[in-house]
Predicted model as a PDB file, atoms N, CA, C, CB and O in Angstrom, pLDDT in the B-factor column:
MODEL        1                                                                  
ATOM      1  N   UNK A   1      35.548 118.627  37.499  1.00 90.00           N  
ATOM      2  CA  UNK A   1      34.623 118.644  36.378  1.00 90.00           C  
ATOM      3  C   UNK A   1      35.156 119.596  35.327  1.00 90.00           C  
ATOM      4  CB  UNK A   1      33.197 119.053  36.829  1.00 90.00           C  
ATOM      5  O   UNK A   1      35.916 120.519  35.621  1.00 90.00           O  
ATOM      6  N   UNK A   2      34.750 119.357  34.124  1.00 90.00           N  
ATOM      7  CA  UNK A   2      35.172 120.250  33.057  1.00 90.00           C  
ATOM      8  C   UNK A   2      33.956 120.810  32.331  1.00 90.00           C  
ATOM      9  CB  UNK A   2      36.098 119.519  32.072  1.00 90.00           C  
ATOM     10  O   UNK A   2      32.839 120.314  32.473  1.00 90.00           O  
ATOM     11  N   UNK A   3      34.200 121.838  31.564  1.00 90.00           N  
ATOM     12  CA  UNK A   3      33.115 122.537  30.871  1.00 90.00           C  
ATOM     13  C   UNK A   3      32.374 121.609  29.913  1.00 90.00           C  
ATOM     14  CB  UNK A   3      33.664 123.742  30.106  1.00 90.00           C  
ATOM     15  O   UNK A   3      31.148 121.652  29.820  1.00 90.00           O  
ATOM     16  N   UNK A   4      33.117 120.780  29.212  1.00 92.00           N  
ATOM     17  CA  UNK A   4      32.508 119.907  28.205  1.00 92.00           C  
ATOM     18  C   UNK A   4      31.436 118.998  28.813  1.00 92.00           C  
ATOM     19  CB  UNK A   4      33.584 119.057  27.526  1.00 92.00           C  
ATOM     20  O   UNK A   4      30.352 118.859  28.245  1.00 92.00           O  
ATOM     21  N   UNK A   5      31.726 118.383  29.954  1.00 93.00           N  
ATOM     22  CA  UNK A   5      30.730 117.480  30.540  1.00 93.00           C  
ATOM     23  C   UNK A   5      29.504 118.246  31.041  1.00 93.00           C  
ATOM     24  CB  UNK A   5      31.352 116.681  31.690  1.00 93.00           C  
ATOM     25  O   UNK A   5      28.386 117.737  30.964  1.00 93.00           O  
ATOM     26  N   UNK A   6      29.701 119.449  31.546  1.00 92.00           N  
ATOM     27  CA  UNK A   6      28.571 120.270  31.999  1.00 92.00           C  
ATOM     28  C   UNK A   6      27.753 120.715  30.793  1.00 92.00           C  
ATOM     29  CB  UNK A   6      29.066 121.504  32.810  1.00 92.00           C  
ATOM     30  O   UNK A   6      26.523 120.679  30.822  1.00 92.00           O  
ATOM     31  N   UNK A   7      28.439 121.133  29.740  1.00 90.00           N  
ATOM     32  CA  UNK A   7      27.764 121.577  28.519  1.00 90.00           C  
ATOM     33  C   UNK A   7      26.972 120.438  27.881  1.00 90.00           C  
ATOM     34  CB  UNK A   7      28.784 122.132  27.517  1.00 90.00           C  
ATOM     35  O   UNK A   7      25.843 120.645  27.435  1.00 90.00           O  
ATOM     36  N   UNK A   8      27.544 119.249  27.835  1.00 93.00           N  
ATOM     37  CA  UNK A   8      26.850 118.100  27.247  1.00 93.00           C  
ATOM     38  C   UNK A   8      25.594 117.744  28.044  1.00 93.00           C  
ATOM     39  CB  UNK A   8      27.790 116.888  27.180  1.00 93.00           C  
ATOM     40  O   UNK A   8      24.580 117.348  27.470  1.00 93.00           O  
ATOM     41  N   UNK A   9      25.667 117.886  29.356  1.00 92.00           N  
ATOM     42  CA  UNK A   9      24.523 117.538  30.202  1.00 92.00           C  
ATOM     43  C   UNK A   9      23.388 118.556  30.063  1.00 92.00           C  
ATOM     44  CB  UNK A   9      24.961 117.442  31.668  1.00 92.00           C  
ATOM     45  O   UNK A   9      22.227 118.181  29.898  1.00 92.00           O  
ATOM     46  N   UNK A  10      23.729 119.840  30.130  1.00 91.00           N  
ATOM     47  CA  UNK A  10      22.689 120.881  30.102  1.00 91.00           C  
ATOM     48  C   UNK A  10      22.324 121.334  28.701  1.00 91.00           C  
ATOM     49  CB  UNK A  10      23.137 122.069  30.898  1.00 91.00           C  
ATOM     50  O   UNK A  10      21.297 121.992  28.536  1.00 91.00           O  
ATOM     51  N   UNK A  11      23.107 121.021  27.692  1.00 90.00           N  
ATOM     52  CA  UNK A  11      22.881 121.299  26.277  1.00 90.00           C  
ATOM     53  C   UNK A  11      23.139 122.766  25.907  1.00 90.00           C  
ATOM     54  CB  UNK A  11      21.464 120.925  25.909  1.00 90.00           C  
ATOM     55  O   UNK A  11      23.820 123.041  24.919  1.00 90.00           O  
ATOM     56  N   UNK A  12      22.603 123.705  26.690  1.00 86.00           N  
ATOM     57  CA  UNK A  12      22.823 125.115  26.385  1.00 86.00           C  
ATOM     58  C   UNK A  12      22.738 125.961  27.657  1.00 86.00           C  
ATOM     59  CB  UNK A  12      21.799 125.606  25.346  1.00 86.00           C  
ATOM     60  O   UNK A  12      22.357 125.477  28.723  1.00 86.00           O  
ATOM     61  N   UNK A  13      23.100 127.223  27.516  1.00 86.00           N  
ATOM     62  CA  UNK A  13      23.120 128.130  28.655  1.00 86.00           C  
ATOM     63  C   UNK A  13      21.756 128.335  29.294  1.00 86.00           C  
ATOM     64  CB  UNK A  13      23.668 129.448  28.233  1.00 86.00           C  
ATOM     65  O   UNK A  13      21.653 128.491  30.510  1.00 86.00           O  
ATOM     66  N   UNK A  14      20.712 128.334  28.480  1.00 91.00           N  
ATOM     67  CA  UNK A  14      19.361 128.525  29.017  1.00 91.00           C  
ATOM     68  C   UNK A  14      18.980 127.372  29.942  1.00 91.00           C  
ATOM     69  CB  UNK A  14      18.337 128.648  27.871  1.00 91.00           C  
ATOM     70  O   UNK A  14      18.515 127.599  31.059  1.00 91.00           O  
ATOM     71  N   UNK A  15      19.170 126.161  29.493  1.00 93.00           N  
ATOM     72  CA  UNK A  15      18.829 124.995  30.320  1.00 93.00           C  
ATOM     73  C   UNK A  15      19.693 124.949  31.578  1.00 93.00           C  
ATOM     74  CB  UNK A  15      19.000 123.689  29.514  1.00 93.00           C  
ATOM     75  O   UNK A  15      19.219 124.601  32.660  1.00 93.00           O  
ATOM     76  N   UNK A  16      20.961 125.304  31.419  1.00 91.00           N  
ATOM     77  CA  UNK A  16      21.866 125.377  32.564  1.00 91.00           C  
ATOM     78  C   UNK A  16      21.312 126.355  33.595  1.00 91.00           C  
ATOM     79  CB  UNK A  16      23.290 125.802  32.118  1.00 91.00           C  
ATOM     80  O   UNK A  16      21.241 126.044  34.784  1.00 91.00           O  
ATOM     81  N   UNK A  17      20.925 127.529  33.133  1.00 93.00           N  
ATOM     82  CA  UNK A  17      20.409 128.565  34.024  1.00 93.00           C  
ATOM     83  C   UNK A  17      19.123 128.127  34.718  1.00 93.00           C  
ATOM     84  CB  UNK A  17      20.164 129.848  33.247  1.00 93.00           C  
ATOM     85  O   UNK A  17      18.957 128.340  35.919  1.00 93.00           O  
ATOM     86  N   UNK A  18      18.232 127.526  33.973  1.00 94.00           N  
ATOM     87  CA  UNK A  18      16.962 127.065  34.547  1.00 94.00           C  
ATOM     88  C   UNK A  18      17.183 125.987  35.608  1.00 94.00           C  
ATOM     89  CB  UNK A  18      16.044 126.527  33.442  1.00 94.00           C  
ATOM     90  O   UNK A  18      16.517 125.983  36.644  1.00 94.00           O  
ATOM     91  N   UNK A  19      18.100 125.095  35.351  1.00 91.00           N  
ATOM     92  CA  UNK A  19      18.330 123.969  36.266  1.00 91.00           C  
ATOM     93  C   UNK A  19      19.118 124.357  37.512  1.00 91.00           C  
ATOM     94  CB  UNK A  19      19.059 122.866  35.542  1.00 91.00           C  
ATOM     95  O   UNK A  19      18.904 123.795  38.585  1.00 91.00           O  
ATOM     96  N   UNK A  20      20.030 125.318  37.370  1.00 91.00           N  
ATOM     97  CA  UNK A  20      20.935 125.631  38.479  1.00 91.00           C  
ATOM     98  C   UNK A  20      20.624 126.941  39.186  1.00 91.00           C  
ATOM     99  CB  UNK A  20      22.334 125.675  37.980  1.00 91.00           C  
ATOM    100  O   UNK A  20      21.046 127.154  40.323  1.00 91.00           O  
ATOM    101  N   UNK A  21      19.887 127.816  38.514  1.00 93.00           N  
ATOM    102  CA  UNK A  21      19.639 129.141  39.086  1.00 93.00           C  
ATOM    103  C   UNK A  21      20.830 130.077  38.907  1.00 93.00           C  
ATOM    104  CB  UNK A  21      19.304 129.017  40.562  1.00 93.00           C  
ATOM    105  O   UNK A  21      20.832 131.198  39.415  1.00 93.00           O  
ATOM    106  N   UNK A  22      21.838 129.609  38.183  1.00 93.00           N  
ATOM    107  CA  UNK A  22      23.018 130.427  37.890  1.00 93.00           C  
ATOM    108  C   UNK A  22      22.811 131.102  36.534  1.00 93.00           C  
ATOM    109  CB  UNK A  22      24.331 129.558  37.893  1.00 93.00           C  
ATOM    110  O   UNK A  22      22.120 130.564  35.668  1.00 93.00           O  
ATOM    111  N   UNK A  23      23.405 132.271  36.355  1.00 94.00           N  
ATOM    112  CA  UNK A  23      23.211 133.052  35.131  1.00 94.00           C  
ATOM    113  C   UNK A  23      23.834 132.374  33.908  1.00 94.00           C  
ATOM    114  CB  UNK A  23      23.803 134.443  35.303  1.00 94.00           C  
ATOM    115  O   UNK A  23      24.854 131.693  34.009  1.00 94.00           O  
ATOM    116  N   UNK A  24      23.200 132.577  32.762  1.00 92.00           N  
ATOM    117  CA  UNK A  24      23.766 132.083  31.505  1.00 92.00           C  
ATOM    118  C   UNK A  24      25.135 132.705  31.269  1.00 92.00           C  
ATOM    119  CB  UNK A  24      22.824 132.391  30.320  1.00 92.00           C  
ATOM    120  O   UNK A  24      26.029 132.050  30.733  1.00 92.00           O  
ATOM    121  N   UNK A  25      25.306 133.959  31.664  1.00 93.00           N  
ATOM    122  CA  UNK A  25      26.595 134.628  31.504  1.00 93.00           C  
ATOM    123  C   UNK A  25      27.693 133.939  32.312  1.00 93.00           C  
ATOM    124  CB  UNK A  25      26.483 136.090  31.922  1.00 93.00           C  
ATOM    125  O   UNK A  25      28.862 133.962  31.927  1.00 93.00           O  
ATOM    126  N   UNK A  26      27.315 133.334  33.420  1.00 92.00           N  
ATOM    127  CA  UNK A  26      28.287 132.585  34.225  1.00 92.00           C  
ATOM    128  C   UNK A  26      28.843 131.441  33.400  1.00 92.00           C  
ATOM    129  CB  UNK A  26      27.642 132.051  35.534  1.00 92.00           C  
ATOM    130  O   UNK A  26      30.055 131.234  33.352  1.00 92.00           O  
ATOM    131  N   UNK A  27      27.968 130.704  32.757  1.00 90.00           N  
ATOM    132  CA  UNK A  27      28.377 129.580  31.917  1.00 90.00           C  
ATOM    133  C   UNK A  27      29.261 130.067  30.768  1.00 90.00           C  
ATOM    134  CB  UNK A  27      27.140 128.837  31.366  1.00 90.00           C  
ATOM    135  O   UNK A  27      30.304 129.475  30.491  1.00 90.00           O  
ATOM    136  N   UNK A  28      28.845 131.143  30.100  1.00 91.00           N  
ATOM    137  CA  UNK A  28      29.630 131.686  28.985  1.00 91.00           C  
ATOM    138  C   UNK A  28      31.017 132.117  29.450  1.00 91.00           C  
ATOM    139  CB  UNK A  28      28.898 132.875  28.343  1.00 91.00           C  
ATOM    140  O   UNK A  28      32.004 131.931  28.737  1.00 91.00           O  
ATOM    141  N   UNK A  29      31.087 132.690  30.640  1.00 93.00           N  
ATOM    142  CA  UNK A  29      32.371 133.105  31.197  1.00 93.00           C  
ATOM    143  C   UNK A  29      33.320 131.933  31.380  1.00 93.00           C  
ATOM    144  CB  UNK A  29      32.162 133.803  32.522  1.00 93.00           C  
ATOM    145  O   UNK A  29      34.519 132.054  31.128  1.00 93.00           O  
ATOM    146  N   UNK A  30      32.787 130.803  31.816  1.00 92.00           N  
ATOM    147  CA  UNK A  30      33.616 129.599  31.981  1.00 92.00           C  
ATOM    148  C   UNK A  30      34.175 129.164  30.634  1.00 92.00           C  
ATOM    149  CB  UNK A  30      32.797 128.447  32.620  1.00 92.00           C  
ATOM    150  O   UNK A  30      35.346 128.799  30.524  1.00 92.00           O  
ATOM    151  N   UNK A  31      33.331 129.206  29.614  1.00 89.00           N  
ATOM    152  CA  UNK A  31      33.768 128.802  28.281  1.00 89.00           C  
ATOM    153  C   UNK A  31      34.907 129.717  27.819  1.00 89.00           C  
ATOM    154  CB  UNK A  31      32.581 128.845  27.272  1.00 89.00           C  
ATOM    155  O   UNK A  31      35.900 129.241  27.269  1.00 89.00           O  
ATOM    156  N   UNK A  32      34.767 131.000  28.036  1.00 92.00           N  
ATOM    157  CA  UNK A  32      35.801 131.953  27.633  1.00 92.00           C  
ATOM    158  C   UNK A  32      37.093 131.717  28.412  1.00 92.00           C  
ATOM    159  CB  UNK A  32      35.314 133.393  27.843  1.00 92.00           C  
ATOM    160  O   UNK A  32      38.181 131.738  27.836  1.00 92.00           O  
ATOM    161  N   UNK A  33      36.971 131.491  29.729  1.00 91.00           N  
ATOM    162  CA  UNK A  33      38.143 131.247  30.568  1.00 91.00           C  
ATOM    163  C   UNK A  33      38.790 129.899  30.277  1.00 91.00           C  
ATOM    164  CB  UNK A  33      37.758 131.321  32.032  1.00 91.00           C  
ATOM    165  O   UNK A  33      40.005 129.742  30.398  1.00 91.00           O  
ATOM    166  N   UNK A  34      37.968 128.932  29.891  1.00 90.00           N  
ATOM    167  CA  UNK A  34      38.476 127.586  29.618  1.00 90.00           C  
ATOM    168  C   UNK A  34      38.424 126.666  30.822  1.00 90.00           C  
ATOM    169  CB  UNK A  34      39.883 127.668  29.126  1.00 90.00           C  
ATOM    170  O   UNK A  34      38.944 125.552  30.767  1.00 90.00           O  
ATOM    171  N   UNK A  35      37.810 127.105  31.901  1.00 93.00           N  
ATOM    172  CA  UNK A  35      37.676 126.269  33.092  1.00 93.00           C  
ATOM    173  C   UNK A  35      36.535 126.789  33.963  1.00 93.00           C  
ATOM    174  CB  UNK A  35      39.000 126.238  33.894  1.00 93.00           C  
ATOM    175  O   UNK A  35      36.055 127.910  33.794  1.00 93.00           O  
ATOM    176  N   UNK A  36      36.116 125.933  34.901  1.00 94.00           N  
ATOM    177  CA  UNK A  36      35.090 126.302  35.878  1.00 94.00           C  
ATOM    178  C   UNK A  36      35.802 126.544  37.203  1.00 94.00           C  
ATOM    179  CB  UNK A  36      33.976 125.183  36.014  1.00 94.00           C  
ATOM    180  O   UNK A  36      36.466 125.644  37.717  1.00 94.00           O  
ATOM    181  N   UNK A  37      35.675 127.753  37.770  1.00 95.00           N  
ATOM    182  CA  UNK A  37      36.321 128.030  39.059  1.00 95.00           C  
ATOM    183  C   UNK A  37      35.862 127.035  40.129  1.00 95.00           C  
ATOM    184  CB  UNK A  37      36.016 129.472  39.514  1.00 95.00           C  
ATOM    185  O   UNK A  37      34.724 126.566  40.110  1.00 95.00           O  
ATOM    186  N   UNK A  38      36.753 126.728  41.047  1.00 95.00           N  
ATOM    187  CA  UNK A  38      36.480 125.698  42.048  1.00 95.00           C  
ATOM    188  C   UNK A  38      35.235 125.999  42.882  1.00 95.00           C  
ATOM    189  CB  UNK A  38      37.675 125.544  42.962  1.00 95.00           C  
ATOM    190  O   UNK A  38      34.483 125.077  43.199  1.00 95.00           O  
ATOM    191  N   UNK A  39      34.994 127.260  43.245  1.00 94.00           N  
ATOM    192  CA  UNK A  39      33.805 127.566  44.036  1.00 94.00           C  
ATOM    193  C   UNK A  39      32.526 127.255  43.252  1.00 94.00           C  
ATOM    194  CB  UNK A  39      33.818 129.041  44.466  1.00 94.00           C  
ATOM    195  O   UNK A  39      31.534 126.810  43.829  1.00 94.00           O  
ATOM    196  N   UNK A  40      32.553 127.488  41.956  1.00 94.00           N  
ATOM    197  CA  UNK A  40      31.404 127.149  41.115  1.00 94.00           C  
ATOM    198  C   UNK A  40      31.282 125.638  40.937  1.00 94.00           C  
ATOM    199  CB  UNK A  40      31.522 127.833  39.746  1.00 94.00           C  
ATOM    200  O   UNK A  40      30.173 125.107  40.864  1.00 94.00           O  
ATOM    201  N   UNK A  41      32.416 124.949  40.867  1.00 95.00           N  
ATOM    202  CA  UNK A  41      32.383 123.491  40.785  1.00 95.00           C  
ATOM    203  C   UNK A  41      31.726 122.891  42.027  1.00 95.00           C  
ATOM    204  CB  UNK A  41      33.803 122.932  40.614  1.00 95.00           C  
ATOM    205  O   UNK A  41      30.915 121.971  41.925  1.00 95.00           O  
ATOM    206  N   UNK A  42      32.079 123.413  43.187  1.00 95.00           N  
ATOM    207  CA  UNK A  42      31.501 122.912  44.441  1.00 95.00           C  
ATOM    208  C   UNK A  42      29.990 123.129  44.437  1.00 95.00           C  
ATOM    209  CB  UNK A  42      32.148 123.614  45.670  1.00 95.00           C  
ATOM    210  O   UNK A  42      29.227 122.248  44.834  1.00 95.00           O  
ATOM    211  N   UNK A  43      29.564 124.310  43.987  1.00 94.00           N  
ATOM    212  CA  UNK A  43      28.132 124.607  43.922  1.00 94.00           C  
ATOM    213  C   UNK A  43      27.422 123.646  42.960  1.00 94.00           C  
ATOM    214  CB  UNK A  43      27.906 126.070  43.481  1.00 94.00           C  
ATOM    215  O   UNK A  43      26.354 123.120  43.276  1.00 94.00           O  
ATOM    216  N   UNK A  44      28.020 123.423  41.791  1.00 94.00           N  
ATOM    217  CA  UNK A  44      27.418 122.498  40.827  1.00 94.00           C  
ATOM    218  C   UNK A  44      27.375 121.070  41.350  1.00 94.00           C  
ATOM    219  CB  UNK A  44      28.184 122.537  39.518  1.00 94.00           C  
ATOM    220  O   UNK A  44      26.420 120.339  41.088  1.00 94.00           O  
ATOM    221  N   UNK A  45      28.396 120.674  42.082  1.00 95.00           N  
ATOM    222  CA  UNK A  45      28.401 119.331  42.665  1.00 95.00           C  
ATOM    223  C   UNK A  45      27.213 119.170  43.606  1.00 95.00           C  
ATOM    224  CB  UNK A  45      29.728 119.061  43.417  1.00 95.00           C  
ATOM    225  O   UNK A  45      26.529 118.147  43.581  1.00 95.00           O  
ATOM    226  N   UNK A  46      26.972 120.174  44.431  1.00 94.00           N  
ATOM    227  CA  UNK A  46      25.837 120.119  45.362  1.00 94.00           C  
ATOM    228  C   UNK A  46      24.508 120.155  44.622  1.00 94.00           C  
ATOM    229  CB  UNK A  46      25.906 121.279  46.357  1.00 94.00           C  
ATOM    230  O   UNK A  46      23.605 119.375  44.925  1.00 94.00           O  
ATOM    231  N   UNK A  47      24.385 121.065  43.643  1.00 91.00           N  
ATOM    232  CA  UNK A  47      23.136 121.187  42.895  1.00 91.00           C  
ATOM    233  C   UNK A  47      22.820 119.941  42.073  1.00 91.00           C  
ATOM    234  CB  UNK A  47      23.199 122.391  41.986  1.00 91.00           C  
ATOM    235  O   UNK A  47      21.653 119.621  41.845  1.00 91.00           O  
ATOM    236  N   UNK A  48      23.860 119.243  41.629  1.00 90.00           N  
ATOM    237  CA  UNK A  48      23.644 118.064  40.786  1.00 90.00           C  
ATOM    238  C   UNK A  48      23.525 116.779  41.603  1.00 90.00           C  
ATOM    239  CB  UNK A  48      24.778 117.927  39.786  1.00 90.00           C  
ATOM    240  O   UNK A  48      23.397 115.693  41.035  1.00 90.00           O  
ATOM    241  N   UNK A  49      23.565 116.895  42.927  1.00 91.00           N  
ATOM    242  CA  UNK A  49      23.478 115.709  43.767  1.00 91.00           C  
ATOM    243  C   UNK A  49      24.680 114.789  43.595  1.00 91.00           C  
ATOM    244  CB  UNK A  49      22.208 114.954  43.460  1.00 91.00           C  
ATOM    245  O   UNK A  49      24.587 113.582  43.820  1.00 91.00           O  
ATOM    246  N   UNK A  50      25.809 115.368  43.194  1.00 93.00           N  
ATOM    247  CA  UNK A  50      27.022 114.584  43.034  1.00 93.00           C  
ATOM    248  C   UNK A  50      27.277 114.074  41.628  1.00 93.00           C  
ATOM    249  CB  UNK A  50      26.978 113.444  43.948  1.00 93.00           C  
ATOM    250  O   UNK A  50      28.281 113.404  41.384  1.00 93.00           O  
ATOM    251  N   UNK A  51      26.379 114.383  40.699  1.00 93.00           N  
ATOM    252  CA  UNK A  51      26.591 113.950  39.305  1.00 93.00           C  
ATOM    253  C   UNK A  51      27.919 114.484  38.783  1.00 93.00           C  
ATOM    254  CB  UNK A  51      25.428 114.430  38.395  1.00 93.00           C  
ATOM    255  O   UNK A  51      28.666 113.770  38.114  1.00 93.00           O  
ATOM    256  N   UNK A  52      28.203 115.736  39.091  1.00 94.00           N  
ATOM    257  CA  UNK A  52      29.476 116.352  38.734  1.00 94.00           C  
ATOM    258  C   UNK A  52      30.327 116.416  39.985  1.00 94.00           C  
ATOM    259  CB  UNK A  52      29.277 117.773  38.114  1.00 94.00           C  
ATOM    260  O   UNK A  52      29.811 116.666  41.074  1.00 94.00           O  
ATOM    261  N   UNK A  53      31.617 116.192  39.843  1.00 95.00           N  
ATOM    262  CA  UNK A  53      32.543 116.192  40.971  1.00 95.00           C  
ATOM    263  C   UNK A  53      33.532 117.344  40.831  1.00 95.00           C  
ATOM    264  CB  UNK A  53      33.290 114.845  41.065  1.00 95.00           C  
ATOM    265  O   UNK A  53      34.193 117.487  39.803  1.00 95.00           O  
ATOM    266  N   UNK A  54      33.625 118.163  41.879  1.00 95.00           N  
ATOM    267  CA  UNK A  54      34.586 119.259  41.889  1.00 95.00           C  
ATOM    268  C   UNK A  54      36.001 118.692  41.873  1.00 95.00           C  
ATOM    269  CB  UNK A  54      34.373 120.170  43.126  1.00 95.00           C  
ATOM    270  O   UNK A  54      36.301 117.719  42.565  1.00 95.00           O  
ATOM    271  N   UNK A  55      36.872 119.318  41.068  1.00 92.00           N  
ATOM    272  CA  UNK A  55      38.234 118.826  40.949  1.00 92.00           C  
ATOM    273  C   UNK A  55      39.181 119.953  40.542  1.00 92.00           C  
ATOM    274  CB  UNK A  55      38.302 117.681  39.935  1.00 92.00           C  
ATOM    275  O   UNK A  55      38.999 120.583  39.500  1.00 92.00           O  
ATOM    276  N   UNK A  56      40.182 120.197  41.366  1.00 87.00           N  
ATOM    277  CA  UNK A  56      41.200 121.182  40.995  1.00 87.00           C  
ATOM    278  C   UNK A  56      41.995 120.703  39.788  1.00 87.00           C  
ATOM    279  CB  UNK A  56      42.145 121.457  42.178  1.00 87.00           C  
ATOM    280  O   UNK A  56      42.515 121.515  39.024  1.00 87.00           O  
ATOM    281  N   UNK A  57      42.090 119.410  39.616  1.00 80.00           N  
ATOM    282  CA  UNK A  57      42.828 118.841  38.490  1.00 80.00           C  
ATOM    283  C   UNK A  57      42.324 119.297  37.144  1.00 80.00           C  
ATOM    284  CB  UNK A  57      42.775 117.360  38.550  1.00 80.00           C  
ATOM    285  O   UNK A  57      43.117 119.509  36.227  1.00 80.00           O  
ATOM    286  N   UNK A  58      41.015 119.453  37.002  1.00 63.00           N  
ATOM    287  CA  UNK A  58      40.461 119.918  35.739  1.00 63.00           C  
ATOM    288  C   UNK A  58      40.882 121.348  35.461  1.00 63.00           C  
ATOM    289  CB  UNK A  58      38.940 119.808  35.748  1.00 63.00           C  
ATOM    290  O   UNK A  58      41.098 121.712  34.305  1.00 63.00           O  
ATOM    291  N   UNK A  59      41.001 122.154  36.484  1.00 62.00           N  
ATOM    292  CA  UNK A  59      41.452 123.533  36.298  1.00 62.00           C  
ATOM    293  C   UNK A  59      42.900 123.535  35.813  1.00 62.00           C  
ATOM    294  CB  UNK A  59      41.315 124.345  37.618  1.00 62.00           C  
ATOM    295  O   UNK A  59      43.252 124.287  34.905  1.00 62.00           O  
ATOM    296  N   UNK A  60      43.730 122.702  36.412  1.00 52.00           N  
ATOM    297  CA  UNK A  60      45.142 122.641  36.028  1.00 52.00           C  
ATOM    298  C   UNK A  60      45.323 122.030  34.653  1.00 52.00           C  
ATOM    299  CB  UNK A  60      45.933 121.846  37.049  1.00 52.00           C  
ATOM    300  O   UNK A  60      46.243 122.396  33.921  1.00 52.00           O  
ATOM    301  N   UNK A  61      44.462 121.114  34.306  1.00 50.00           N  
ATOM    302  CA  UNK A  61      44.557 120.479  32.990  1.00 50.00           C  
ATOM    303  C   UNK A  61      44.313 121.494  31.882  1.00 50.00           C  
ATOM    304  CB  UNK A  61      43.557 119.320  32.877  1.00 50.00           C  
ATOM    305  O   UNK A  61      44.786 121.329  30.757  1.00 50.00           O  
ATOM    306  N   UNK A  62      43.567 122.546  32.212  1.00 50.00           N  
ATOM    307  CA  UNK A  62      43.283 123.588  31.228  1.00 50.00           C  
ATOM    308  C   UNK A  62      44.305 124.719  31.299  1.00 50.00           C  
ATOM    309  CB  UNK A  62      41.878 124.143  31.439  1.00 50.00           C  
ATOM    310  O   UNK A  62      44.128 125.754  30.657  1.00 50.00           O  
ATOM    311  N   UNK A  63      45.358 124.532  32.064  1.00 46.00           N  
ATOM    312  CA  UNK A  63      46.404 125.531  32.128  1.00 46.00           C  
ATOM    313  C   UNK A  63      46.137 126.672  33.078  1.00 46.00           C  
ATOM    314  CB  UNK A  63      46.632 126.070  30.800  1.00 46.00           C  
ATOM    315  O   UNK A  63      46.791 127.711  32.989  1.00 46.00           O  
ATOM    316  N   UNK A  64      45.209 126.510  33.970  1.00 49.00           N  
ATOM    317  CA  UNK A  64      44.856 127.581  34.914  1.00 49.00           C  
ATOM    318  C   UNK A  64      45.338 127.261  36.289  1.00 49.00           C  
ATOM    319  CB  UNK A  64      43.363 127.814  34.942  1.00 49.00           C  
ATOM    320  O   UNK A  64      45.131 128.047  37.213  1.00 49.00           O  
TER     321      UNK A  64                                                      
ENDMDL                                                                          
END                                                                             
């Protein structure tokens, strides 16, 4: 998964935080880093019921 698809789905950090129970700062950190760490991707995959799929490829595509 990549940041753009997560951002488009949740619209903003507040909605992301409310839906996932994860901090808004967590989301902002991903934006700054340019990728979502794999452990967070796995958590989001579970929380979203599979809507988002964890993928190491997205991390590598962003140069990480």
